[in-house]
C-alpha positions in Angstrom: 49.0 -20.0 -13.1 48.2 -23.6 -13.9 45.2 -25.0 -12.4 43.5 -21.7 -11.7 40.1 -21.2 -13.3 39.8 -18.0 -15.4 37.1 -15.5 -14.3 33.8 -15.6 -16.1 33.5 -13.9 -19.4 32.1 -10.4 -19.2 32.7 -9.6 -15.5 35.4 -10.2 -12.9 34.8 -13.0 -10.4 34.6 -10.7 -7.3 32.2 -8.4 -9.1 30.1 -11.3 -10.2 29.9 -12.7 -6.7 28.9 -9.3 -5.3 26.2 -8.9 -8.0 24.8 -12.4 -7.3 24.6 -11.6 -3.6 22.8 -8.3 -4.4 20.4 -9.3 -7.1 17.3 -11.1 -5.7 15.3 -14.1 -6.9 17.8 -15.5 -9.5 18.4 -12.3 -11.4 21.8 -13.4 -12.6 20.0 -15.1 -15.5 18.0 -12.0 -16.3 20.5 -9.2 -16.2 23.1 -11.2 -18.2 26.3 -11.4 -16.0 27.9 -13.4 -18.8 26.9 -11.0 -21.5 30.4 -10.5 -23.0 31.9 -7.2 -23.9 28.5 -5.5 -24.2 28.0 -6.0 -20.5 31.2 -4.2 -19.7 29.8 -1.2 -21.7 27.6 -0.5 -18.7 30.7 0.3 -16.6 32.8 1.9 -19.3 31.1 5.3 -19.2 31.7 5.3 -15.4 35.4 5.4 -15.7 36.2 7.4 -18.9 39.7 8.2 -20.0 41.1 11.3 -18.4 38.3 11.3 -15.8 40.7 12.7 -13.3 41.0 15.9 -15.3 37.3 16.0 -15.9 36.5 16.3 -12.1 36.5 20.0 -11.2 38.8 19.8 -8.2 40.2 23.3 -8.9 37.0 24.7 -7.4 37.7 23.3 -4.0 35.1 21.4 -1.9 31.7 22.6 -3.1 29.6 19.9 -1.3 27.2 21.6 1.1 24.5 19.4 2.7 22.7 22.5 4.1 22.1 23.8 0.6 20.1 20.7 -0.2 17.5 21.7 2.4 17.0 25.1 0.6 16.2 23.2 -2.6 13.0 21.8 -0.9 12.2 24.8 1.3 12.2 28.5 0.4 10.3 29.6 3.5 10.8 27.5 6.7 7.2 28.3 7.7 5.7 27.3 4.3 5.6 23.7 3.2 3.5 23.7 0.0 5.0 20.5 -1.5 4.6 18.5 1.7 1.0 19.7 2.0 0.3 18.7 -1.6 1.6 15.2 -0.9 -0.7 14.9 2.2 -3.7 16.2 0.2 -3.2 13.4 -2.4 -5.1 11.1 0.1 -8.3 13.0 -0.7 -8.2 11.8 -4.3 -7.3 8.2 -3.2 -10.3 8.1 -0.8 -12.6 9.6 -3.5 -11.6 6.8 -5.9 -12.2 4.2 -3.2 -15.7 5.5 -2.4 -16.6 5.6 -6.0 -15.7 2.0 -6.4 -17.6 1.0 -3.2 -20.8 2.6 -4.7 -20.2 0.9 -8.0 -19.7 -2.5 -6.4 -22.9 -2.0 -4.3 -24.9 -1.1 -7.4 -25.9 2.3 -6.0 -24.0 4.1 -8.8 -24.4 3.5 -12.5 -21.4 2.6 -14.7 -21.7 5.8 -16.7 -21.8 8.0 -13.6 -18.9 6.1 -12.0 -16.9 6.5 -15.2 -17.5 10.3 -15.2 -16.6 10.7 -11.5 -13.5 8.6 -11.9 -12.4 10.7 -15.0 -13.0 14.0 -13.1 -11.1 12.6 -10.1 -8.1 11.6 -12.3 -8.2 14.9 -14.2 -8.1 16.8 -10.8 -5.1 14.7 -9.7 -3.1 16.1 -12.5 -4.4 19.7 -12.6 -4.7 20.5 -8.9 -1.0 20.2 -8.0 0.1 22.0 -11.2 -2.2 24.9 -10.3 -0.9 25.1 -6.8 2.7 25.0 -7.9 2.2 27.7 -10.5 0.4 30.0 -8.1 2.2 29.5 -4.8 5.5 31.4 -4.9 7.1 29.5 -2.0 7.1 26.2 -3.9 10.7 25.4 -4.9 11.4 23.6 -8.2 12.8 20.5 -6.4 10.0 20.4 -3.9 7.4 20.9 -6.7 9.0 18.1 -8.7 8.7 15.7 -5.7 5.0 16.7 -5.2 4.2 16.4 -8.9 6.0 13.0 -9.2 3.9 11.8 -6.2 0.7 12.9 -7.9 1.8 11.3 -11.2 2.3 8.0 -9.5 -1.1 8.3 -7.7 -2.7 9.1 -11.1 -1.2 6.0 -12.8 -2.2 3.8 -9.8 -5.7 5.1 -9.5 -6.1 4.7 -13.3 -5.1 1.0 -12.9 -7.4 0.6 -9.9 -10.4 1.9 -11.9 -9.7 -0.3 -14.9 -9.2 -3.5 -13.0 -12.3 -3.1 -11.0 -14.3 -2.3 -14.1 -12.9 -5.4 -15.9 -13.9 -7.5 -12.9 -17.4 -6.1 -12.8 -17.7 -6.7 -16.6 -16.7 -10.4 -16.1 -19.0 -10.7 -13.0 -16.0 -11.7 -10.9 -16.9 -12.4 -7.3 -13.5 -11.2 -6.1 -14.2 -7.7 -7.3 -17.0 -7.0 -4.9 -14.8 -8.4 -2.1 -12.2 -5.7 -2.7 -14.8 -3.0 -2.0 -15.5 -4.3 1.4 -14.1 -3.3 4.8 -10.5 -4.2 4.0 -10.5 -2.4 0.7 -9.0 0.8 2.1 -6.0 -1.0 3.6 -5.4 -3.0 0.4 -5.6 0.1 -1.7 -2.9 1.8 0.4 -0.8 -1.3 0.2 -1.0 -1.0 -3.6 -0.1 2.7 -3.4 3.0 1.9 -1.4 4.0 -1.2 -3.4 6.6 -0.8 -6.1 4.2 -1.4 -9.0 1.8 0.7 -11.1 -0.6 -2.2 -12.0 -3.4 -3.1 -9.6 -4.2 -6.7 -8.9 -6.8 -8.3 -6.7 -4.1 -10.5 -5.2 -0.4 -9.5 -5.3 2.3 -12.2 -5.0 3.9 -12.1 -1.5 7.2 -13.4 -0.2 7.2 -15.6 2.8 9.3 -13.4 5.1 11.4 -10.3 5.3 15.1 -11.0 4.7 16.8 -8.7 7.2 20.3 -8.9 5.7 19.1 -8.2 2.2 17.0 -5.3 3.5 20.0 -3.9 5.4 22.2 -4.0 2.3 19.6 -2.2 0.3 19.2 0.5 3.0 22.9 1.0 3.2 23.1 1.4 -0.6 20.3 3.9 -0.6 22.0 6.0 2.0 25.4 5.8 0.4 24.2 6.5 -3.2 22.0 9.4 -2.0 25.1 11.1 -0.5 27.1 10.3 -3.6 24.6 11.7 -6.0 24.2 14.9 -4.0 28.0 15.3 -3.8 28.6 14.7 -7.5 25.9 17.1 -8.5 27.3 19.9 -6.3 30.9 19.2 -6.9 31.0 18.2 -10.6 27.8 19.0 -12.4 26.8 22.4 -11.1 30.2 24.1 -11.9 30.0 22.6 -15.4 26.5 24.0 -16.0 27.5 27.4 -14.6 30.5 27.6 -16.9 28.2 26.8 -19.8 26.1 30.0 -19.5 28.6 32.4 -21.1 29.0 30.3 -24.3 25.2 30.2 -24.6 24.9 34.0 -24.1 27.7 34.6 -26.7 26.3 31.9 -29.0 29.8 30.4 -29.2 28.9 27.1 -30.8 32.3 25.5 -30.5 32.4 26.3 -26.7 28.8 25.1 -26.4 29.7 21.7 -28.0 32.7 21.5 -25.7 30.6 22.2 -22.6 28.0 19.7 -23.8 30.5 16.9 -24.1 32.0 17.9 -20.7 28.6 17.8 -19.1 27.8 14.4 -20.6 30.3 12.6 -18.4 28.9 13.6 -15.0 25.4 13.6 -16.2 25.6 10.0 -17.4 27.6 8.9 -14.4 24.9 10.3 -12.1 22.1 8.9 -14.2 23.5 5.4 -13.9 23.9 5.7 -10.1 20.4 7.1 -9.9 19.1 4.1 -11.9 20.7 1.7 -9.5 19.5 3.7 -6.5 15.9 3.7 -7.6 15.3 0.5 -9.5 17.5 -1.8 -7.5 18.2 -0.4 -4.0 15.0 1.6 -3.2 12.4 -0.6 -4.9 13.8 -3.8 -3.5 13.9 -2.2 -0.1 10.3 -1.2 -0.3 9.3 -4.6 -1.7 11.1 -6.4 1.1 9.4 -4.4 3.8 6.0 -5.0 2.2 6.9 -8.6 1.3 6.0 -7.8 -2.3 6.9 -10.8 -4.4 7.2 -9.4 -8.0 10.8 -8.0 -8.1 11.1 -7.5 -11.9 11.8 -3.8 -11.9 14.2 -3.8 -14.9 15.8 -6.1 -17.4 19.1 -6.0 -19.3 18.5 -2.7 -21.0 22.2 -2.1 -21.3 22.3 -4.8 -24.0 19.7 -3.0 -26.1 20.3 -3.3 -29.8 17.3 -1.1 -30.6 15.7 2.0 -29.0 12.4 0.0 -28.7 14.1 -2.7 -26.6 15.6 -0.1 -24.3 12.2 1.5 -23.5 10.6 -1.8 -23.0 13.2 -3.0 -20.4 14.7 -0.1 -18.5 11.6 0.7 -16.5 9.4 -2.4 -16.2 6.7 -0.9 -13.9 5.9 1.9 -16.4 6.2 -0.4 -19.4 3.7 -2.9 -17.9 1.3 0.0 -17.1 1.5 1.4 -20.7 1.1 -2.1 -22.2 -1.8 -3.1 -20.0 -3.8 0.1 -19.7 -2.9 2.0 -22.9 -1.3 0.0 -25.7 -3.4 -3.2 -25.6 -6.8 -1.4 -25.2 -5.9 0.7 -28.2 -5.0 -2.4 -30.2 -8.3 -4.1 -29.2 -10.3 -1.0 -30.2 -8.9 -1.4 -33.7 -5.9 1.0 -33.8 -2.9 0.0 -35.7 0.3 -0.9 -33.9 2.3 2.2 -35.1 -0.6 4.4 -33.9 -0.6 2.8 -30.5 3.2 3.1 -30.2 3.0 6.8 -31.1 0.2 7.3 -28.6 2.3 5.7 -25.9 5.3 8.0 -26.7 2.9 11.0 -26.7 1.7 10.1 -23.2 5.3 9.6 -22.0 6.3 12.9 -23.6 3.5 14.7 -21.9 4.4 13.4 -18.4 8.1 14.2 -19.0 7.2 17.8 -19.9 4.7 17.9 -17.1 7.3 17.0 -14.5 9.9 19.5 -15.8 8.0 22.5 -17.1 5.5 22.9 -14.2 8.1 22.9 -11.4 10.3 25.3 -13.3 7.3 27.5 -14.2 8.2 27.7 -17.8 7.1 25.8 -20.9 9.8 25.1 -23.5 8.8 21.6 -24.7 12.4 20.4 -24.7 11.5 17.2 -22.8 8.5 16.7 -25.0 10.4 17.0 -28.2 13.2 14.8 -26.8 10.8 12.0 -26.1 9.0 12.3 -29.5 12.5 12.3 -31.2 12.7 8.7 -30.0 10.2 7.6 -32.7 12.4 8.5 -35.7 15.5 7.4 -33.8 13.9 4.0 -33.1 12.9 3.7 -36.8 16.4 4.6 -38.0 18.3 2.3 -35.5 15.9 -0.6 -36.2 16.2 -0.2 -40.0 19.9 0.6 -40.5 21.8 -0.5 -37.4 21.8 -4.0 -35.9 23.8 -5.8 -33.3 26.6 -3.9 -31.7 26.1 -0.8 -33.9 22.5 -0.6 -32.6 23.7 -1.0 -29.0 26.3 1.8 -29.6 23.6 4.1 -31.0 21.4 3.5 -27.9 24.3 4.4 -25.6 25.2 7.5 -27.6 21.6 8.8 -27.5 21.6 8.3 -23.7 25.0 9.9 -23.1 24.4 12.9 -25.4 20.7 13.4 -25.4 20.2 14.1 -21.7 22.9 16.8 -21.4 21.3 18.7 -24.3 18.0 18.8 -22.5 19.6 19.8 -19.2 21.5 22.7 -20.8 18.4 23.9 -22.6 16.3 24.0 -19.5 19.1 25.5 -17.3 19.8 28.2 -19.9 16.2 29.1 -20.3 15.6 29.1 -16.5 18.7 31.3 -16.0 17.6 33.8 -18.6 14.0 33.9 -17.3 14.8 34.2 -13.6 18.3 35.8 -13.2 19.1 37.9 -16.3 15.6 39.4 -16.2 16.0 40.2 -12.6 19.4 41.9 -13.3 18.0 44.0 -16.1 15.2 45.2 -13.8 
């Protein structure tokens, strides 16, 4: 009709208005609402052609909320994962007391460094040992506990480094953080949606109740949606993939892989929004935490490197500040520092998968290390939209391969072995 303004390029007008209400602190400029057809590529995998036929409605309603509880608890009288999470406070208080003694001068830098290193090493080894030895720990509960300890490890690592840097520069503010209020401030840092410690975090002036309520509603809705999609769509697809793996029917394996790619990618995108937008913004709003840059426009990535630098900003900032830059300053070459960062990331991916499953297959480790040659290939031979397509293909196909590998090995190890016995 004449006189009516066309909708903005890249998104529809109602969708753009909804996004602008949802995204905090002027993020419409950062995430690229007017990003053209590449921005629509974020939504394209969510509504694939023939998606109606892909949904396994022939199985009936498989959603069972009670079954979710059994994923966290095997024995109702044994709560090893929850106990592990509570015990993580021991290592937090240990790091705090070490810093207090270092600030007071009653502990040498060398001794403090050794104690910090032992404390951080124990943070990673202790929960893994408990999970591997306590039979009542379920894989999902163990994953939750190990993820908590991994976050504590990264935060305490940053806490140690920042205080050491402040002491080296003879900063007066460093000693103040080791005073009476240091414990509360450290726990504020542990709860804040960041991995990098600061002596003074940016704070927002007030809690926006409507914004917080929207984020909480999103968290509740997307949690139910993810659980329902996994039980109704993803689990039957994985179960039907076991027979082709046993028979080594490669054509059926590829078909099951492609069929699994649709729900896996759909759930991964929902989980990304749930974690990095809804959950982190909700926590930040409650704590009045001012830094809300949790992700950038990774969906416009024209290289693998750009994707890893922008899809998880808290982890990227930690790796850059506490791992990559110190290696560069120590004389390492950039390619060596990048390889070391990917090695660290590959270790934690494998740590969070193999230990809860109690089997070590290195699929996650190899998948992360495969990003290095993929990044080189895409950066050298593919540019622009071709590079963006390569990034999306690696996301859509790569994750289902790892999922099927782990599920197959876990099934063979735990169920086929039990049947033969």
